[in-house]
C-alpha positions in Angstrom: -4.5 -7.4 22.4 -8.3 -8.9 23.4 -11.6 -9.8 21.4 -15.3 -8.9 22.4 -18.8 -8.5 21.1 -20.0 -5.4 20.3 -23.7 -4.7 18.9 -23.6 -8.5 17.6 -20.4 -7.8 16.0 -16.7 -9.8 16.4 -14.3 -6.6 17.9 -11.0 -6.9 18.0 -8.9 -4.5 20.8 -5.7 -3.2 19.9 -4.3 -1.7 23.5 -2.3 1.7 22.5 -2.1 3.8 25.8 -4.9 5.1 27.1 -6.4 4.9 24.1 -6.9 1.8 21.7 -7.8 1.0 17.9 -11.1 -1.2 17.8 -11.6 -3.1 14.7 -15.0 -4.1 14.2 -15.8 -7.4 11.7 -18.9 -7.2 10.4 -21.2 -9.7 9.1 -21.1 -9.7 5.6 -17.6 -9.8 5.7 -16.3 -6.0 5.7 -14.3 -4.3 8.5 -14.4 -1.1 9.6 -11.9 0.9 12.8 -13.0 3.1 15.8 -11.0 4.9 18.2 -12.5 4.0 21.9 -12.0 4.9 25.5 -10.1 2.8 27.7 -13.6 1.6 29.6 -14.7 1.0 25.9 -16.8 4.3 25.1 -16.4 5.6 21.4 -14.7 8.3 20.9 -17.0 10.4 19.4 -14.9 12.9 17.3 -12.4 10.5 15.7 -15.4 8.4 14.9 -17.3 10.7 13.1 -14.1 11.5 10.9 -13.4 8.1 11.0 -16.8 7.2 9.2 -15.5 9.8 6.4 -13.7 6.3 5.4 -15.7 3.6 6.4 -14.7 0.5 5.1 -10.9 1.2 3.5 -7.5 0.5 4.4 -7.5 4.3 4.7 -9.8 4.1 7.5 -7.4 1.4 9.1 -4.3 3.8 8.4 -5.5 7.2 9.6 -7.0 5.3 13.1 -3.5 4.5 14.0 -2.2 7.3 12.5 -4.6 9.5 14.7 -5.0 7.5 18.0 -1.4 8.5 18.1 -2.2 11.8 17.9 -5.2 11.9 20.3 -2.9 10.5 22.9 -0.2 13.1 22.6 -2.9 15.6 23.5 -4.0 14.6 25.9 -0.9 14.2 27.7 -0.3 18.1 26.3 -3.5 18.8 28.0 -5.1 20.6 24.5 -8.7 20.3 23.8 -9.8 20.4 20.1 -11.2 24.3 20.5 -7.8 25.5 21.6 -5.1 23.3 19.0 -3.3 26.0 17.3 -1.7 25.4 13.6 2.1 25.9 15.7 0.7 22.9 18.0 0.1 20.6 15.0 3.6 21.7 13.4 5.1 20.8 17.1 3.8 17.8 16.6 4.8 16.7 13.1 8.2 17.5 14.2 7.7 15.2 17.2 7.3 12.4 15.4 9.9 12.6 12.8 9.1 16.1 10.2 12.0 19.0 10.2 10.7 21.8 11.8 12.5 25.1 13.6 11.1 25.2 16.7 10.8 23.9 20.3 9.7 20.7 20.1 9.0 19.9 24.1 9.0 16.5 25.8 9.9 13.6 24.0 7.2 11.5 22.3 7.1 7.9 21.1 10.6 6.8 23.4 11.5 3.6 21.9 9.8 4.2 18.5 11.6 5.0 15.0 10.2 8.3 13.9 7.5 8.4 10.9 9.3 8.0 7.4 8.8 10.6 4.8 5.6 8.4 3.4 4.3 7.9 6.9 4.7 11.9 7.6 2.8 12.6 4.1 0.0 10.4 5.6 -0.3 11.7 8.7 -0.4 15.4 7.8 -3.4 14.3 5.6 -4.8 12.7 8.5 -4.3 15.7 10.8 -5.7 18.0 8.1 -8.6 16.0 7.2 -9.3 15.5 10.6 -9.5 19.3 11.7 -11.1 20.9 8.7 -13.9 18.0 9.8 -14.1 19.8 12.9 -14.0 23.2 11.8 -17.2 21.8 9.6 -18.7 21.0 12.7 -18.0 24.6 14.4 -15.3 23.6 16.2 -11.7 25.8 16.5 -12.8 27.1 13.1 -9.3 29.6 13.4 -7.6 26.4 12.8 -10.0 25.5 9.9 -8.8 28.4 7.9 -5.2 27.9 8.4 -5.2 24.8 7.2 -7.9 25.4 4.6 -5.0 27.1 2.1 -4.2 26.6 -1.3 -1.0 27.3 -4.0 -1.1 27.7 -7.5 -0.5 24.9 -10.0 2.9 24.2 -10.8 3.8 23.0 -14.8 4.0 20.0 -13.3 0.3 19.8 -12.0 -0.8 21.0 -15.4 1.0 18.2 -17.5 0.0 15.6 -14.5 -3.7 16.3 -14.0 -4.7 17.9 -17.8 -5.4 21.3 -15.9 -4.9 23.8 -18.2 -7.0 26.6 -17.3 -9.4 25.6 -15.4 -7.9 25.2 -12.3 -6.9 28.4 -10.7 -5.6 26.9 -7.7 -4.9 23.5 -5.6 -5.3 22.5 -1.9 -2.0 22.2 -0.2 -1.2 20.8 3.5 1.0 23.1 5.4 1.8 20.2 7.4 3.2 18.2 4.6 7.1 17.4 4.7 8.8 20.0 2.8 11.9 18.7 0.5 12.0 16.5 -2.4 10.4 13.3 -3.1 13.1 10.0 -3.1 13.1 9.4 -7.0 14.8 6.2 -6.9 12.8 3.1 -5.9 14.8 0.2 -3.9 15.2 -2.4 -6.6 15.9 -6.3 -6.4 19.5 -6.9 -6.2 21.4 -7.9 -9.9 20.4 -11.9 -10.4 18.0 -11.9 -7.0 15.4 -13.8 -9.0 17.6 -16.6 -10.1 19.4 -16.7 -6.6 15.8 -16.8 -4.6 14.5 -19.4 -7.0 17.5 -21.6 -6.1 17.1 -21.2 -2.8 13.5 -21.8 -1.7 12.3 -25.2 -1.9 8.6 -25.2 -1.9 6.5 -25.1 -5.6 4.4 -22.6 -4.0 7.6 -20.3 -3.1 9.1 -20.5 -6.5 5.6 -19.6 -7.8 5.8 -16.6 -5.5 9.0 -15.5 -7.2 8.2 -15.8 -10.5 4.6 -14.4 -10.6 5.7 -11.2 -8.1 9.1 -10.9 -10.9 6.8 -11.2 -14.2 3.3 -10.0 -13.2 4.5 -6.8 -10.8 1.8 -7.6 -8.7 1.2 -6.4 -5.1 2.0 -8.8 -2.3 -1.6 -8.5 -1.3 -3.4 -9.0 -4.9 -1.3 -12.1 -5.1 -2.3 -13.8 -1.7 -6.3 -12.4 -2.7 -6.1 -14.2 -6.0 -9.0 -17.2 -6.3 -8.7 -19.9 -8.8 -11.6 -18.8 -10.9 -9.7 -15.7 -11.3 -6.8 -17.0 -13.4 -7.4 -17.7 -17.3 -4.6 -19.3 -18.0 -5.0 -20.6 -21.5 -5.4 -18.9 -24.9 -9.2 -17.4 -25.4 -10.3 -18.1 -22.2 -14.1 -17.6 -21.7 -14.2 -14.0 -20.1 -13.6 -13.2 -23.8 -11.6 -9.9 -22.1 -8.4 -11.0 -23.5 -6.9 -13.7 -26.1 -3.8 -14.3 -23.9 -3.5 -16.1 -20.8 -4.4 -13.6 -17.9 -5.8 -13.4 -14.7 -7.7 -11.1 -13.7 -7.6 -9.1 -10.1 -10.8 -8.7 -7.9 -11.2 -6.4 -4.9 -12.6 -9.4 -2.1 -12.8 -7.6 1.7 -14.1 -10.6 2.6 -11.3 -13.0 2.0 -10.4 -15.1 5.0 -6.6 -14.6 5.0 -7.4 -10.4 5.0 -5.6 -10.0 1.9 -7.4 -7.1 -0.4 -6.4 -6.0 -4.2 -5.5 -2.7 -3.4 -7.1 -1.7 -6.9 -11.8 -2.0 -6.8 -12.4 -1.9 -10.0 -16.1 -3.9 -10.8 -16.5 -7.7 -11.5 -18.8 -10.3 -11.4 -19.3 -14.3 -11.8 -21.6 -15.2 -14.8 -21.9 -19.4 -14.9 -18.7 -19.7 -13.0 -16.2 -17.1 -15.0 -14.9 -14.0 -13.8 -14.9 -10.5 -15.8 -13.7 -7.6 -15.0 -11.9 -6.5 -12.6 -8.1 -5.7 -13.4 -6.7 -7.8 -16.2 -2.8 -8.8 -16.1 -1.5 -10.7 -18.7 0.6 -14.1 -17.2 4.3 -15.2 -18.8 5.0 -18.9 -19.8 7.3 -19.1 -16.7 4.2 -18.3 -14.6 1.7 -20.6 -15.9 4.7 -23.4 -15.4 5.3 -22.6 -11.9 1.6 -22.6 -11.2 0.9 -26.0 -12.7 4.0 -27.1 -10.9 2.1 -25.9 -7.5 -1.3 -27.1 -8.5 0.3 -30.7 -9.2 2.5 -31.1 -6.6 1.2 -29.4 -3.4 -2.1 -27.9 -3.7 -4.6 -29.5 -1.5 -7.7 -31.4 -3.2 -9.8 -30.7 -0.5 -9.2 -27.2 -0.2 -13.0 -25.3 0.0 -12.0 -21.4 0.2 -10.9 -22.0 -3.7 -8.1 -19.5 -3.1 -4.4 -19.9 -4.8 -1.9 -19.8 -1.9 -2.2 -22.2 0.7 -0.3 -22.8 4.0 2.1 -25.7 3.9 2.8 -26.7 7.1 1.5 -26.4 10.5 -2.0 -26.7 12.2 -3.3 -24.3 9.4 -2.1 -26.3 6.6 -4.3 -26.0 3.8 -5.7 -22.8 4.8 -5.0 -19.5 3.0 -1.6 -18.0 3.4 -2.0 -14.3 4.5 0.6 -11.7 3.0 2.5 -11.5 6.5 3.5 -15.6 5.5 4.9 -14.5 2.2 7.0 -11.3 3.5 8.7 -13.9 6.1 9.0 -16.7 3.6 10.6 -14.1 1.1 12.8 -12.5 3.7 14.5 -15.8 5.2 14.7 -17.0 1.7 16.8 -13.1 0.5 18.7 -13.5 3.7 19.6 -17.5 3.5 20.9 -16.1 -0.7 22.9 -13.6 0.9 20.6 -10.5 -0.8 19.9 -9.2 2.7 15.9 -8.5 2.9 14.0 -8.9 0.6 10.5 -7.3 0.0 7.9 -8.1 -2.4 7.3 -4.4 -3.2 11.0 -4.2 -4.9 9.7 -6.8 -7.4 7.3 -4.6 -8.8 9.5 -1.4 -9.0 12.1 -3.8 -10.4 9.3 -4.8 -12.8 8.2 -1.4 -13.4 11.4 -0.3 -14.7 12.5 -3.1 -16.9 9.3 -2.7 -19.3 10.4 1.2 -18.9 13.6 0.4 -20.0 12.1 -1.9 -22.8 9.6 0.6 -24.3 12.3 2.6 -24.9 10.6 5.0 -21.8 6.9 4.6 -23.2 5.5 5.6 -19.8 1.9 4.4 -21.0 3.6 0.6 -21.9 4.9 1.1 -18.2 2.0 2.3 -16.9 -0.9 -0.1 -17.7 1.7 -2.9 -18.2 2.5 -2.6 -13.9 -1.4 -1.0 -13.5 -0.1 2.6 -12.3 -2.5 5.2 -11.7 -1.0 6.9 -13.7 1.6 7.4 -16.7 3.0 10.7 -14.9 3.4 8.8 -11.6 5.7 6.0 -13.5 7.5 9.6 -15.2 8.2 10.8 -11.4 9.2 7.9 -10.1 11.1 5.7 -12.8 11.6 8.6 -15.6 15.5 8.8 -14.6 18.6 7.9 -16.6 19.7 4.8 -15.6 23.3 5.5 -14.1 24.6 1.8 -15.5 23.7 2.9 -19.1 26.6 2.9 -21.6 25.6 6.6 -22.9 25.2 8.0 -19.6 28.7 6.4 -18.4 30.1 7.7 -21.6 29.0 11.2 -20.8 30.3 11.5 -17.4 33.6 10.0 -18.6 34.2 12.6 -20.9 33.1 14.6 -18.4 36.0 13.7 -16.0 38.3 13.8 -18.8 39.0 9.7 -19.2 37.1 9.4 -22.6 
């Protein structure tokens, strides 16, 4: 990795084989990504496509997935005008999808194959890229093969309230087939208590409490500012009577932590309004005041909630990678194995769904999910430890 200046902007170069992903840091704090050749020339076809997602996390993800595919095209001596659907299916098989065809020479030697989520994202990236090329008059035949549709299923109609409005839905012939994983990875039993007993800093206890009781994403937690926290009743924002916080999307955070949701928000007379509002538990309030009164630096001018406690960067905003590493180390010390931040969110949503007697609307709003149908698809299944479930199985087994 190396740095340079490009058009008055600070640019980070990440070398990946012959082609490389180039990150551009703009003066207004926004970032964008593109793909360049070894000599620094912009890859025009890739850049035109990536500009469709300018400034979003999708652009970054697509850039890293697309650069791998472009390198494969170079090795296979394939031009955009000659690529066929069978070539793309073969590429998906090489990176990890299950396809019934000869795949050719190995690719990504020494690297793990894509997981199901990465395969789905790669399929969407390739379909979008080649449909964009087709719209420019390049390889129209491939564009026709990718631009296919299917009849909506009953699940589609229920999820999107389609009714009879739409008679077809777009589909992706490159997407992996087979059922989705319905059971998300939860925290082990008693993990929260074991982690709280293992970590040493008040900041780390705040992270555990806020992830467990708030169902926050790690980017949302590390992107919080002190002004976003309204931890007393009847706050000046007037948008929630109880203690709460506002999750605001700030692309210019110095620690690069960004909230996934992009709700409108503003600051008026020092009071934050809008954003995504989440309620705060008494345990979250307690850990916050313990952290602020014992470890938070008084001279911190950035105004962010989580800071580094040690080293040369002490007092600076804490990046999400630091929080992930802290939880990973604490989980291993506590005998829990590798603990990931998103497991807290899965556990929180599942607990809310159980406490609400399966009401997916409550679970959706508590966890700030995109839809109740998504909650039902991922979490709406019988708990294998439920007494009624256990009794039914034992009756079938003849043990009752």
